[in-house]
C-alpha positions as semicolon CSV with decimal commas, in nm:
position;residue;x (nm);y (nm);z (nm)
1;M;0,007;-0,002;0,004
2;G;0,188;0,345;0,055
3;C;0,177;0,616;-0,170
4;T;0,511;0,607;-0,335
5;Q;0,339;0,582;-0,709
6;S;0,103;0,894;-0,648
7;K;0,356;1,139;-0,532
8;D;0,376;1,455;-0,742
9;M;0,038;1,392;-0,884
10;P;-0,191;1,703;-0,929
11;L;-0,492;1,727;-0,726
12;N;-0,721;1,667;-1,006
13;A;-0,526;1,348;-1,135
14;H;-0,636;1,006;-1,039
15;P;-0,516;0,664;-1,104
16;T;-0,703;0,432;-1,366
17;D;-0,572;0,103;-1,190
18;G;-0,482;-0,012;-1,532
19;V;-0,842;-0,054;-1,614
20;G;-0,960;0,235;-1,809
21;K;-0,949;0,633;-1,814
22;A;-1,055;0,808;-1,491
23;R;-1,420;0,927;-1,472
24;T;-1,591;1,205;-1,331
25;K;-1,858;1,133;-1,061
26;G;-2,079;1,442;-1,010
27;K;-2,005;1,680;-0,733
28;G;-1,872;1,587;-0,401
29;R;-1,921;1,773;-0,085
30;G;-1,807;2,115;-0,075
31;G;-1,896;2,145;-0,445
32;R;-1,557;2,012;-0,569
33;K;-1,553;1,735;-0,820
34;I;-1,462;1,425;-0,743
35;V;-1,298;1,162;-0,968
36;T;-1,408;0,828;-0,976
37;V;-1,252;0,532;-1,164
38;P;-1,390;0,200;-1,241
39;T;-1,262;-0,076;-1,014
40;S;-1,267;-0,366;-1,252
41;P;-1,323;-0,452;-1,616
42;M;-1,674;-0,514;-1,524
43;S;-1,744;-0,140;-1,429
44;T;-1,952;0,056;-1,700
45;D;-1,960;0,364;-1,880
46;S;-2,288;0,456;-1,671
47;N;-2,063;0,537;-1,402
48;S;-2,003;0,889;-1,569
49;G;-2,238;1,164;-1,545
50;G;-2,371;1,482;-1,383
51;N;-2,560;1,595;-1,075
52;P;-2,933;1,495;-1,093
53;N;-3,023;1,867;-0,986
54;T;-2,827;2,029;-1,274
55;N;-2,833;1,789;-1,550
56;P;-3,204;1,776;-1,690
57;S;-3,122;1,495;-1,948
58;F;-3,121;1,244;-1,696
59;S;-3,436;1,326;-1,532
60;L;-3,756;1,171;-1,602
61;R;-3,971;1,495;-1,596
62;R;-4,167;1,576;-1,897
63;V;-4,168;1,231;-2,059
64;H;-4,409;1,204;-2,308
65;I;-4,707;0,970;-2,282
66;P;-4,903;0,919;-2,599
67;K;-5,291;0,926;-2,591
68;E;-5,314;0,587;-2,723
69;I;-5,214;0,430;-2,402
70;S;-5,515;0,566;-2,210
71;K;-5,714;0,395;-2,488
72;I;-5,593;0,036;-2,418
73;S;-5,863;-0,146;-2,258
74;D;-5,675;-0,438;-2,120
75;P;-5,537;-0,301;-1,785
76;G;-5,216;-0,531;-1,794
77;E;-5,137;-0,418;-2,149
78;R;-5,188;-0,057;-2,039
79;L;-4,970;-0,088;-1,743
80;Q;-4,697;-0,244;-1,965
81;E;-4,717;-0,009;-2,238
82;L;-4,693;0,276;-1,987
83;L;-4,378;0,128;-1,815
84;D;-4,210;0,045;-2,176
85;V;-4,271;0,414;-2,285
86;V;-4,090;0,535;-1,964
87;N;-3,832;0,288;-1,982
88;N;-3,740;0,375;-2,336
89;K;-3,823;0,744;-2,319
90;Q;-3,550;0,836;-2,553
91;K;-3,733;0,650;-2,841
92;H;-4,077;0,734;-2,758
93;G;-4,060;1,057;-2,581
94;Q;-4,054;1,322;-2,832
95;G;-4,358;1,483;-3,015
96;G;-4,708;1,363;-3,078
97;S;-5,009;1,405;-2,870
98;G;-5,058;1,315;-2,496
99;S;-4,932;1,416;-2,185
100;D;-4,612;1,446;-2,002
101;I;-4,528;1,231;-1,694
102;D;-4,322;1,290;-1,395
103;D;-4,145;0,983;-1,286
104;H;-4,204;0,986;-0,905
105;V;-4,536;1,190;-0,914
106;L;-4,702;1,011;-1,169
107;L;-4,559;0,697;-1,299
108;W;-4,535;0,538;-0,954
109;G;-4,870;0,685;-0,860
110;R;-5,015;0,547;-1,187
111;I;-4,901;0,194;-1,125
112;I;-5,027;0,193;-0,779
113;K;-5,384;0,349;-0,923
114;I;-5,391;0,066;-1,193
115;C;-5,306;-0,237;-0,957
116;D;-5,531;-0,109;-0,694
117;K;-5,827;-0,121;-0,943
118;Y;-5,703;-0,417;-1,149
119;P;-5,486;-0,656;-0,964
120;M;-5,473;-0,858;-1,230
121;A;-5,297;-0,615;-1,433
122;A;-4,969;-0,703;-1,236
123;S;-4,955;-1,058;-1,386
124;Y;-4,927;-0,938;-1,759
125;V;-4,647;-1,095;-1,945
126;D;-4,504;-0,929;-2,252
127;A;-4,521;-1,211;-2,545
128;N;-4,206;-1,103;-2,678
129;T;-3,957;-1,045;-2,393
130;R;-4,167;-1,236;-2,113
131;D;-4,099;-0,919;-1,905
132;T;-4,335;-0,840;-1,619
133;P;-4,439;-0,500;-1,520
134;L;-4,205;-0,578;-1,218
135;H;-3,910;-0,632;-1,465
136;L;-3,981;-0,293;-1,635
137;A;-4,033;-0,107;-1,303
138;C;-3,709;-0,221;-1,148
139;R;-3,527;-0,145;-1,489
140;I;-3,662;0,221;-1,446
141;L;-3,552;0,249;-1,074
142;A;-3,199;0,109;-1,157
143;K;-3,187;0,388;-1,444
144;Y;-3,343;0,665;-1,254
145;P;-3,268;0,638;-0,893
146;F;-3,525;0,776;-0,627
147;D;-3,408;1,026;-0,371
148;S;-3,672;1,213;-0,188
149;M;-3,471;1,516;-0,135
150;D;-3,422;1,563;-0,512
151;V;-3,575;1,909;-0,626
152;N;-3,678;1,758;-0,944
153;I;-3,934;1,564;-0,753
154;G;-4,051;1,797;-0,511
155;G;-3,808;1,776;-0,244
156;N;-3,741;2,130;-0,153
157;G;-3,620;2,348;0,115
158;G;-3,532;2,068;0,327
159;E;-3,876;1,899;0,326
160;P;-3,864;1,552;0,139
161;Y;-4,109;1,455;-0,145
162;A;-4,423;1,269;0,048
163;G;-4,582;1,126;-0,265
164;P;-4,583;0,752;-0,409
165;T;-4,239;0,614;-0,420
166;P;-4,099;0,330;-0,629
167;L;-4,101;0,110;-0,323
168;D;-4,483;0,170;-0,286
169;A;-4,523;0,070;-0,641
170;L;-4,307;-0,244;-0,615
171;R;-4,483;-0,346;-0,312
172;I;-4,829;-0,314;-0,454
173;L;-4,697;-0,516;-0,759
174;T;-4,577;-0,797;-0,543
175;R;-4,918;-0,797;-0,347
176;S;-5,129;-0,814;-0,654
177;D;-4,945;-1,110;-0,790
178;P;-4,761;-1,306;-0,529
179;E;-4,578;-1,499;-0,788
180;I;-4,437;-1,213;-0,998
181;A;-4,080;-1,187;-0,809
182;G;-4,002;-1,546;-0,939
183;R;-4,106;-1,513;-1,289
184;V;-3,822;-1,514;-1,538
185;N;-3,825;-1,325;-1,871
186;R;-3,688;-1,463;-2,191
187;K;-3,342;-1,409;-2,088
188;G;-3,393;-1,622;-1,798
189;Y;-3,351;-1,347;-1,503
190;I;-3,616;-1,244;-1,243
191;A;-3,685;-0,887;-1,160
192;V;-3,444;-0,835;-0,888
193;H;-3,167;-0,875;-1,161
194;E;-3,241;-0,534;-1,309
195;I;-3,159;-0,340;-0,978
196;I;-2,843;-0,552;-0,884
197;R;-2,630;-0,251;-0,954
198;A;-2,560;0,086;-0,791
199;N;-2,381;0,261;-1,069
200;S;-2,633;0,522;-1,207
201;P;-2,466;0,876;-1,243
202;L;-2,783;0,992;-1,034
203;H;-2,714;0,782;-0,727
204;T;-2,678;0,933;-0,398
205;D;-2,660;0,813;-0,048
206;E;-3,041;0,799;-0,020
207;S;-3,112;0,671;-0,340
208;I;-2,862;0,354;-0,284
209;L;-3,054;0,294;0,046
210;H;-3,373;0,326;-0,125
211;Q;-3,258;0,059;-0,390
212;T;-3,142;-0,166;-0,076
213;E;-3,493;-0,171;0,048
214;A;-3,634;-0,238;-0,287
215;I;-3,398;-0,548;-0,320
216;N;-3,492;-0,664;0,030
217;L;-3,868;-0,660;-0,073
218;L;-3,790;-0,852;-0,386
219;L;-3,578;-1,114;-0,207
220;A;-3,857;-1,162;0,045
221;A;-4,125;-1,179;-0,201
222;D;-3,991;-1,518;-0,368
223;Y;-3,703;-1,619;-0,160
224;E;-3,662;-1,954;-0,326
225;A;-3,630;-1,802;-0,682
226;S;-3,408;-1,509;-0,566
227;L;-3,165;-1,745;-0,377
228;E;-3,144;-1,965;-0,686
229;Y;-3,066;-1,651;-0,896
230;L;-2,821;-1,526;-0,642
231;S;-2,641;-1,864;-0,663
232;R;-2,567;-1,830;-1,024
233;N;-2,206;-1,752;-1,174
234;D;-2,293;-1,727;-1,539
235;V;-2,494;-1,412;-1,520
236;C;-2,437;-1,130;-1,789
237;F;-2,506;-0,770;-1,777
238;D;-2,556;-0,509;-2,047
239;N;-2,238;-0,264;-2,014
240;K;-2,462;0,043;-2,093
241;T;-2,795;-0,014;-1,896
242;G;-2,682;-0,291;-1,650
243;S;-2,985;-0,523;-1,746
244;G;-2,955;-0,875;-1,843
245;R;-2,819;-1,047;-2,140
246;T;-2,808;-1,413;-2,170
247;S;-2,483;-1,610;-2,169
248;A;-2,378;-1,857;-2,445
249;S;-2,391;-2,129;-2,178
250;N;-2,756;-2,095;-2,107
251;S;-2,962;-1,981;-2,384
252;N;-3,125;-2,183;-2,655
253;N;-3,220;-1,863;-2,859
254;N;-2,916;-1,772;-3,095
255;S;-3,020;-1,439;-3,132
256;M;-2,964;-1,362;-2,776
257;K;-2,633;-1,541;-2,723
258;N;-2,315;-1,365;-2,656
259;D;-1,945;-1,511;-2,588
260;G;-1,999;-1,503;-2,216
261;A;-1,698;-1,299;-2,182
262;D;-1,837;-1,100;-1,878
263;A;-2,048;-1,375;-1,729
264;C;-2,025;-1,331;-1,340
265;T;-2,211;-1,372;-1,029
266;P;-2,484;-1,101;-0,937
267;L;-2,250;-1,018;-0,614
268;Y;-1,954;-0,962;-0,825
269;H;-2,154;-0,735;-1,071
270;A;-2,305;-0,522;-0,787
271;V;-1,935;-0,495;-0,627
272;S;-1,806;-0,367;-0,970
273;S;-2,092;-0,132;-0,988
274;L;-2,047;0,055;-0,680
275;P;-1,931;0,424;-0,668
276;D;-1,685;0,525;-0,425
277;D;-1,871;0,588;-0,088
278;F;-1,768;0,898;0,091
279;F;-2,018;0,855;0,386
280;T;-1,876;0,941;0,723
281;P;-2,096;0,865;1,023
282;Q;-2,218;1,170;1,191
283;G;-2,287;1,061;1,554
284;K;-2,670;0,985;1,637
285;S;-2,790;1,175;1,320
286;S;-2,624;0,939;1,090
287;P;-2,477;0,632;1,250
288;G;-2,382;0,315;1,108
289;P;-2,186;0,200;0,804
290;G;-2,223;0,377;0,449
291;P;-2,509;0,299;0,220
292;T;-2,287;0,081;-0,016
293;V;-2,218;-0,162;0,290
294;K;-2,594;-0,217;0,339
295;F;-2,657;-0,255;-0,049
296;I;-2,392;-0,525;-0,090
297;S;-2,484;-0,685;0,257
298;A;-2,862;-0,738;0,117
299;I;-2,735;-0,916;-0,197
300;H;-2,467;-1,112;-0,004
301;F;-2,660;-1,232;0,314
302;P;-2,903;-1,486;0,134
303;N;-2,616;-1,694;-0,008
304;P;-2,277;-1,598;0,186
305;Q;-2,112;-1,863;0,006
306;M;-2,093;-1,695;-0,322
307;V;-1,822;-1,442;-0,180
308;S;-1,547;-1,681;-0,302
309;I;-1,698;-1,803;-0,610
310;P;-1,513;-1,717;-0,941
311;N;-1,674;-1,579;-1,244
312;V;-1,740;-1,818;-1,515
313;A;-1,611;-1,571;-1,792
314;A;-1,337;-1,715;-2,002
315;T;-1,106;-1,419;-1,942
316;N;-1,219;-1,313;-1,586
317;H;-1,226;-1,558;-1,299
318;D;-1,221;-1,291;-1,062
319;S;-1,411;-1,305;-0,732
320;P;-1,599;-1,040;-0,531
321;L;-1,332;-1,021;-0,246
322;A;-1,046;-0,997;-0,476
323;L;-1,221;-0,705;-0,639
324;L;-1,300;-0,543;-0,317
325;Y;-0,955;-0,575;-0,210
326;R;-0,812;-0,384;-0,522
327;R;-1,079;-0,117;-0,459
328;F;-0,974;-0,077;-0,084
329;S;-0,601;-0,042;-0,206
330;R;-0,684;0,229;-0,442
331;Q;-0,876;0,409;-0,212
332;F;-0,630;0,392;0,049
333;D;-0,334;0,491;-0,166
334;T;-0,551;0,784;-0,301
335;S;-0,602;0,891;0,064
336;E;-0,233;0,929;0,125
337;Q;-0,143;1,093;-0,220
338;F;0,129;1,389;-0,204
339;F;0,066;1,689;-0,437
340;P;0,309;1,950;-0,539
341;G;0,297;2,267;-0,324
342;D;0,154;2,289;0,030
343;N;-0,025;1,955;0,109
344;S;-0,192;2,120;0,404
345;L;-0,427;2,308;0,185
346;P;-0,813;2,243;0,298
347;A;-0,873;2,106;-0,080
348;V;-0,589;1,841;-0,006
349;T;-0,710;1,724;0,322
350;S;-1,074;1,721;0,209
351;H;-0,971;1,504;-0,089
352;R;-0,765;1,266;0,154
353;N;-1,035;1,243;0,400
354;Q;-1,316;1,163;0,149
355;F;-1,081;0,868;0,011
356;K;-1,018;0,777;0,366
357;A;-1,372;0,760;0,439
358;A;-1,440;0,558;0,114
359;A;-1,150;0,300;0,209
360;M;-1,315;0,263;0,552
361;N;-1,646;0,177;0,385
362;T;-1,500;-0,074;0,173
363;W;-1,315;-0,239;0,450
364;K;-1,663;-0,265;0,624
365;I;-1,801;-0,433;0,307
366;I;-1,508;-0,688;0,327
367;L;-1,588;-0,755;0,700
368;A;-1,969;-0,817;0,600
369;L;-1,862;-1,057;0,338
370;L;-1,634;-1,247;0,571
371;D;-1,888;-1,262;0,840
372;P;-2,261;-1,167;0,733
373;L;-2,400;-1,199;1,079
374;L;-2,149;-0,960;1,212
375;D;-2,375;-0,658;1,248
376;K;-2,636;-0,893;1,428
377;K;-2,399;-1,029;1,708
378;K;-2,391;-0,882;2,048
379;S;-2,049;-0,799;2,045
380;V;-1,792;-0,733;1,765
381;S;-1,527;-0,917;1,982
382;D;-1,704;-1,242;1,917
383;F;-1,574;-1,212;1,560
384;Y;-1,216;-1,285;1,450
385;M;-1,134;-1,174;1,105
386;V;-0,820;-1,394;1,089
387;H;-1,024;-1,707;1,171
388;A;-1,303;-1,610;0,914
389;A;-1,041;-1,543;0,646
390;V;-0,808;-1,845;0,672
391;G;-1,127;-2,084;0,671
392;M;-1,254;-1,955;0,360
393;D;-1,166;-2,135;0,029
394;G;-1,072;-1,851;-0,210
395;C;-0,991;-1,547;-0,001
396;P;-0,744;-1,353;-0,199
397;P;-0,382;-1,417;-0,099
398;D;-0,309;-1,023;-0,086
399;L;-0,611;-0,998;0,136
400;L;-0,539;-1,263;0,377
401;R;-0,157;-1,164;0,411
402;Y;-0,284;-0,783;0,490
403;I;-0,540;-0,919;0,752
404;I;-0,276;-1,137;0,920
405;E;-0,021;-0,838;0,918
406;T;-0,258;-0,601;1,066
407;R;-0,413;-0,817;1,319
408;P;-0,116;-1,009;1,451
409;E;-0,289;-1,066;1,795
410;E;-0,557;-1,272;1,651
411;V;-0,316;-1,519;1,509
412;R;-0,277;-1,621;1,889
413;Q;-0,631;-1,604;1,990
414;T;-0,877;-1,915;2,002
415;N;-1,255;-1,906;1,892
416;D;-1,539;-2,053;2,069
417;R;-1,408;-2,404;1,979
418;G;-1,082;-2,326;2,131
419;R;-0,921;-2,320;1,786
420;L;-0,656;-2,093;1,670
421;P;-0,662;-1,974;1,325
422;L;-0,397;-2,257;1,226
423;H;-0,664;-2,523;1,353
424;V;-0,943;-2,341;1,133
425;A;-0,711;-2,367;0,825
426;A;-0,619;-2,709;0,886
427;A;-0,978;-2,848;0,931
428;A;-1,110;-2,636;0,638
429;C;-1,232;-2,831;0,341
430;G;-1,083;-2,767;0,006
431;D;-1,364;-2,826;-0,202
432;S;-1,633;-2,578;-0,049
433;N;-1,658;-2,385;-0,375
434;A;-1,752;-2,697;-0,565
435;D;-2,078;-2,721;-0,372
436;A;-2,148;-2,369;-0,297
437;G;-2,396;-2,272;-0,555
438;L;-2,669;-2,418;-0,749
439;I;-2,776;-2,222;-1,051
440;A;-3,086;-2,226;-1,277
441;N;-3,012;-2,340;-1,645
442;N;-3,327;-2,295;-1,832
443;G;-3,538;-2,401;-1,506
444;V;-3,310;-2,687;-1,435
445;R;-3,091;-2,678;-1,120
446;R;-2,707;-2,783;-1,165
447;K;-2,391;-2,731;-0,983
448;A;-2,221;-2,403;-1,031
449;T;-2,010;-2,407;-1,395
450;A;-1,732;-2,203;-1,220
451;M;-1,366;-2,328;-1,234
452;A;-1,435;-2,446;-0,863
453;T;-1,607;-2,765;-0,992
454;S;-1,291;-2,866;-1,217
455;S;-0,978;-3,050;-1,131
456;D;-0,804;-2,737;-1,153
457;A;-0,995;-2,571;-0,895
458;T;-0,951;-2,870;-0,664
459;S;-0,570;-2,845;-0,708
460;Y;-0,609;-2,463;-0,671
461;S;-0,787;-2,511;-0,327
462;R;-0,504;-2,738;-0,207
463;Y;-0,247;-2,497;-0,287
464;H;-0,425;-2,219;-0,152
465;F;-0,463;-2,368;0,196
466;K;-0,077;-2,459;0,178
467;F;-0,030;-2,074;0,144
468;V;-0,258;-1,999;0,435
469;I;-0,071;-2,259;0,662
470;D;0,261;-2,124;0,569
471;E;0,135;-1,766;0,631
472;L;0,003;-1,879;0,982
473;L;0,301;-2,089;1,091
474;Y;0,543;-1,781;0,996
475;A;0,322;-1,572;1,218
476;Y;0,307;-1,804;1,496
477;P;0,508;-2,125;1,476
478;E;0,430;-2,226;1,825
479;A;0,051;-2,283;1,713
480;C;0,135;-2,632;1,551
481;A;0,203;-2,763;1,908
482;E;-0,132;-2,649;2,046
483;K;-0,482;-2,836;2,087
484;D;-0,831;-2,724;2,047
485;A;-1,119;-2,786;2,280
486;D;-1,148;-3,146;2,149
487;N;-0,787;-3,207;2,229
488;M;-0,702;-3,200;1,843
489;L;-0,372;-3,081;1,708
490;P;-0,367;-2,891;1,378
491;L;-0,191;-3,172;1,218
492;Q;-0,456;-3,423;1,314
493;L;-0,706;-3,173;1,181
494;A;-0,538;-3,171;0,853
495;V;-0,517;-3,537;0,813
496;E;-0,885;-3,549;0,892
497;S;-0,978;-3,291;0,634
498;E;-0,779;-3,488;0,364
499;K;-0,495;-3,219;0,289
500;A;-0,246;-3,322;0,069
501;W;0,123;-3,387;0,235
502;I;0,297;-3,147;0,041
503;G;0,058;-2,941;-0,168
504;G;-0,192;-2,914;0,105
505;G;0,038;-2,780;0,385
506;T;0,031;-3,097;0,596
507;K;0,408;-3,152;0,588
């Protein structure tokens, strides 16, 4: 880590992590522009843009609604056409007779009104795309995030908007048709797929929290279908809109196939879409972690095993933890940059403090992924980060080494089973990824097609634990002679877990 590579950089410069050109992300606090760069090749161009209050091109206000829509007799078709027009406003929104629509004041209110009067309208399915109204509503919410304080929707003078919200509309759609959240479209995706991202140029802290609530609502509406979706590692997203595309491995429609070069897990895509989170707790008024922490936790909690599942993409076997550690390293290095001239200037210190806060929020995400129950425990002292990291098959080596170096005291501490980290690593099985996720392929449940199911993955797992055991023995050699609460030595646990003599670290 450190900042040797960032010395003598101008204040408005920013590293690109070797992934692409730096991008500008709206205005930060204090009116100064903050530069945000992609964290991985999965980052999209939609991370660039302007401030929602100053860039009307991103607003849904004055979206033209043709008169013909109100003449459609079928409530479901009318609802679907209304959502389709708003979703494709660039195509439909100019000229002709009709009325203008404001996204929050009218669109979400109209959805509620139609479904209140005609609950069966929520069950409408487009004959071509197989999209439901819920798919389109989620797609619109992802494109145009909701912030009750946005002056464009009525939030003015410190008073939040009090009309119908996207969450209200999603709630009535799921109530009108209890099975809607589990319906797949022609690409094989359920509605929650459309909002597994947070990289719209309009995103604010509140809009990310609102989107998190929407994700929690959809997950609860059909937990089984949601868990099946979140367990996939062959999901493809459109690089412009974030909505789904069908991977070559799970499509029978040739017109929808792609090469699967960017196929990944929903969790990985969500992490890759995150903006730099500059949220800083302000005492009782805004306690707790930043909005991105809650956003990722909502996606991760139903299936914690996916944290170490690599992508199925031919050129990208990355994992969410590896991506997060690179993000953390970039933010930490940025927070320690030295610039020509006086580095005590307010602009410099503000720049550093913002990225220090961003690095802390990314670290909180890593903590949440290592132990999703962390925020529900009575005491943080119940959780040992080293124990969690060494017991995980697939924890990135750089991250593991950093955790051990920054928490050396935990290498000598035992958990509730009387085990040191060395006991945990010795007892860990090397094939956890192989059974971690079941994914749906045209309605058929099958094992994850990640590299973790191959013989190469098994070999990788064994050598991974050899690296882990080597690191722990270097930090605390005496651990190999200590017994756990079951009177077991690390060597005995390694033999029981069938670790290889040399490659598995038993020797």
